[in-house]
C-alpha positions, 0 to 999 in steps of 0.5 A: 518621565523617568520609567515607574520602578513598580513595572513588573520584572516580566514584561520587559526583557533584558537589552539585546534579548528577542522573544523567540517565535514558535515556529511551525513544527513546535506550533503543530507539536502544541496543537497535537498536545491538546485534548481536542486534537485526536477527535480533529483528526478523527472527524476530518477523517470521517468527514472525507470518508463520508464525502468519498462514500456519497461521491461514490454512491452517486456514480453507483446510481447512474450504472446500470448494474444489470448489464454489468452482471450479464456481462460478467456472466458472458466472460469466457471461462478460459479468460477467467481461469487464466485471470485466476491463475495470474492472480494466484501467481501475483499473490505466490511472488508476494509472499516471497517478500518476507523472504527477503525480511527473513534474510535481512534480519536473520530470523530462522523460521521456516520458509512455508511458515513465513510465505504463509503468513505473508500470504494471509497478511497481504490478502487481508490487506487488500481487503482490509487495509494496512492497519489490519492486514500488513501490520496487524495480521503480521505482528500477531502471527510473527510474535506468536512464533517468537519473533522480537518486536524489533525483528517484526518491525524490520521485516514490515518495514523491508516487505513494504519498501519491496513493494513500492520499490517496484512500484516506482520504478514501474509506474516510472517507466510506464508514466515516462514511456506511455503516458496515459490522456488523462481528463481535464479535471485531474489538471495533469497534463502528459508532460508532468505525467511524464515528469512525475515518471522520471522522478519516480524512476529517479527514486527507485535508481537512487535507493539502488545507488545507496545500497551500492555506495553509500559509505554510511550503512546504519540509522537510528529512528525512534529507537529502531536500527535501520541498515541498508541491504547490499546491493544484491538484495536490493535488486531481488527487491526490485525484481521481485516487486517488479514481477508482482506489479507486472503480473498484476496488470497482465491480470488486468489486461487479459479481463479486459480481453485485450481491448486495451494495449498491456502498457495502458492496462498497467498504468491504469491499474498503477494509478488506481492502487495508489488513488485507492491507497488515498482514499482510504476506503477499504479495498479501494472499493469504488475507487478502483472501478471510477479510475479504470472509467475515467481513463479507459472510457472511451473507448471501452464502455463504462459497462465492460470497464466495471465488469472487468474490475469486478472480475479482477476483484474476485479472483485477486481480492475475495477469492484469495482473502477466502483461502487466507481466512481458512489459513488464518484459522488453521495457524491460530488453531495450530498456535493454541495446540502448541501453546497447550502442549507447552503448558502440559509439558511444564506441569 
């Protein structure tokens, strides 16, 4: 029987034409365009945060907090002062990261102003997260001083790259040369940890090689121009970042009172930094403590480890935040005063 001539044209395809199936990326994009997608993302994030919070609270209940606070009170004053001095040194090193961005973008804001903005943003970043600190504070303060959005984006980008470049190198070397004995439920043995370390070192070396030998120096990503810096600038980035992470590890080593080797203290701190970032808990609160307990108890007791991490938070997170709040309020007051003077002059 011949096909019916009344069949709908849309039900057939021309000879040789194949209906294209949506690819994975296209399906994901289609989901993102649906009205429920933003709410789904928020629910997933909130669910994860709730899970982390419940886990941390359950672990906190098992801690003898009276013993922890007694251990903290028993810390030698000299140890706390040395750790505080190392924390201050680390913050000063980090404050120079945006000077690389100043050279990279060519803006001419005064060096003390740039370092003050970087210090404030870093202190808020440590305690309140990347969106508030690393991005929000820089955008607000730099834009008030006349930097264009494109310049601010490049400054933030080069600063973040500087920070993680040294992390890759130091963490890679620590995992490769001094692999930690990880808990069995982490499902990552020493061989895998060494392989991860080699990969991290390779990333840092690849960046240096690209800065030295890449023929293509510029790209445009979402309307923003990205240019590779010179090899000299890349070495400065690497040196500053390694110095910063190294001093952070030294502060933690001092607070552990020489009871574990420095490479081990540094390695655990590096793992804890990423764990806190991935958890999305502000300041990684509870996450850093859990990592130290999981990796260093024994030989140290959980009480001693939590006391050491809380002292570290006091000198590296909370004390700099108090200074940063005062500095930020002073910068805001100065900006308002300058704006008022400019308005009066224009009348």
